[in-house]
C-alpha positions, 0 to 999 in steps of 0.5 A, spaced: 368 467 539 364 463 534 357 463 533 354 457 529 349 460 523 342 457 521 343 454 514 337 457 511 333 452 507 332 453 499 325 453 496 323 448 491 317 449 487 311 445 489 308 440 484 300 441 484 298 435 488 303 438 494 300 445 493 294 443 494 296 439 500 299 445 502 293 450 502 289 444 506 294 444 511 294 451 511 287 452 512 287 447 517 292 450 521 289 457 520 282 454 523 286 450 529 290 457 531 283 460 531 281 454 536 286 455 541 286 462 541 279 461 543 278 455 547 286 454 550 291 449 549 286 444 552 281 445 546 281 437 544 281 434 537 274 434 536 273 441 537 280 442 533 276 437 527 270 441 528 273 448 527 277 446 521 271 443 518 275 436 517 275 429 521 278 428 527 281 422 523 284 427 518 288 431 524 291 424 526 293 422 519 296 429 518 299 431 524 299 425 529 297 429 535 295 436 538 302 438 540 304 437 533 298 442 531 301 447 535 308 446 534 305 446 526 302 453 527 309 455 530 313 453 525 309 456 519 309 463 523 316 462 523 316 460 516 312 467 515 315 472 519 322 470 521 324 467 515 324 473 511 328 476 516 334 472 517 334 472 509 336 480 511 342 477 513 344 474 507 344 481 503 349 484 501 351 491 502 350 496 508 351 492 515 348 498 519 342 498 513 341 491 514 340 491 521 336 496 522 331 493 517 332 486 522 330 490 528 324 493 525 322 487 522 323 483 529 319 489 533 313 488 528 313 481 529 313 481 536 308 486 538 303 483 532 296 481 535 297 474 533 303 473 536 301 477 542 295 473 543 299 467 542 304 469 547 298 470 552 296 463 551 303 460 552 304 463 559 296 462 561 297 455 559 304 453 561 303 450 568 299 444 565 303 444 558 310 446 560 312 444 553 308 449 549 314 454 552 319 450 547 314 449 541 313 457 542 320 458 543 324 454 538 322 456 531 323 463 532 328 466 537 332 459 537 334 461 530 334 469 530 338 470 536 345 465 533 344 467 526 344 474 528 350 473 533 353 471 527 352 476 523 354 481 528 361 478 529 362 479 522 361 486 523 366 486 529 371 483 525 370 489 520 370 494 526 363 496 524 360 493 530 362 494 537 366 488 540 362 484 545 360 477 547 356 476 540 350 472 543 349 477 549 350 483 544 345 480 539 339 478 544 341 486 547 340 489 540 333 485 539 330 487 546 333 495 546 329 494 539 322 492 542 323 496 549 317 495 553 312 495 547 311 488 547 310 488 555 305 493 554 301 489 549 301 483 553 297 487 559 293 490 554 296 497 556 295 503 552 301 505 548 306 510 551 307 517 548 314 514 546 312 508 543 315 510 536 319 505 532 324 510 530 327 512 537 328 504 539 331 503 533 336 509 533 337 506 541 338 499 538 343 501 533 347 506 538 348 500 543 351 495 537 354 500 533 362 501 533 364 508 536 368 509 529 363 506 525 361 512 521 368 513 519 369 507 516 363 507 513 364 514 509 371 512 508 368 505 504 363 510 500 369 515 498 373 509 495 367 507 491 367 514 488 
């Protein structure tokens, strides 16, 4: 089963004017994020403008709508947290080591206080604003899962990853890496005694690794020596 891979954009240096505009945009998004978390998605453009210290006209000029502002916040989070995780897939080296790093970063992101707060916001407002779910999901998991699935599929061909539907295995792998930690964080429940990163990571790796993967890795290491 072939899985499409998400192409990662290459970074280009910004001019001075572009950097200044980017810094201004980032400041507005940071302020808007705080307003959304405090007042909910029903916050008006006037409230967002006041929180950002800019005019309402400036907000409309830069973003066009409140929906676009929230979408830009989620896209920024994706670039800050998700893109570095996807770049790990492009790294050369041991595949098991790489997917361990991916699982660790994914768990750290999904249980971070900022993302938990935004997820609570989406859940509380989804009845009135159903598009919030799309804007929350698309920049993150919609990018991660197909890219990881393609990577796991490569591992299947090499005999490192067990044979399975790559999309399903990618979802299972990420879910296992997080466990119930995000669910408890959403509810504000105290961390369980078993909330240990290494234990979750070991379980996630055990789920996807082929039975004879250790033998394959040892044989490859012997060839290099």
